[in-house]
N, C-alpha and C positions, 0 to 999 in steps of 0.2 A: 332478318335473321328471326327464326321461328322461336316464341316461348322461353324468352328471354327474360322476363321480368322477373322472377322467384331471384336469381343469385344479384343483378343488378339493385333491384329492394334493400337484399340482406345488406350488400355494401354501401350501400347509403344511407339504411339505418343505422349500422354499426360504425361508417364514420371510416369506412376501409376501403381497399382497391383490390383486394381480393381476386374477385372474378374477373376483372379486366384481362386477364392471359386467357380465359376461359371461351370468355365474349368475341373475341376480336373473328374479324371475318376470316371463313375457314377453321377456325380453331374449335375447339374437342365438344361445346355447347354445339355449335351449329352443325358439326358431322351429327353429333346425335340425336338432334332435333329435325334433320332432311333423314331421317331413314327411318324417324316413326309414319305411322299409318293414319295420323288422325292431320287432318286439318286445326293448318295454327291460328287463325281465330279464333276457335270457342276458346284453343287450349289458353291462349292468353289472356284472356278477359276471367278465364276459372282460379287462373296463378293469381290474376290482378284483386280476385274476390279475397283469394286463400289469404293473400301477405294484407290484407284491408283487414282482415278477422282478424289476426294474429297480431299485427299492431292495436288494435285496439284489446285484446285480451292475454297478450302475452310478451310488450313493449321489450327490448331489446334494451337493457338498461346503457349508459352512458358513463 
């Protein structure tokens, strides 16, 4: 599934499961991602890099 790293990352870091319903096959996230004109791999890599940056400078409190 394209570009799903951000919601899954946020759930993992915050210990929640809010993204699961959006990330299921055919769910809203997949529908949105499939409609985008960019290729999946570079977008996924950029999201992973942004998530790492946020983890470093603005960690989610637990």
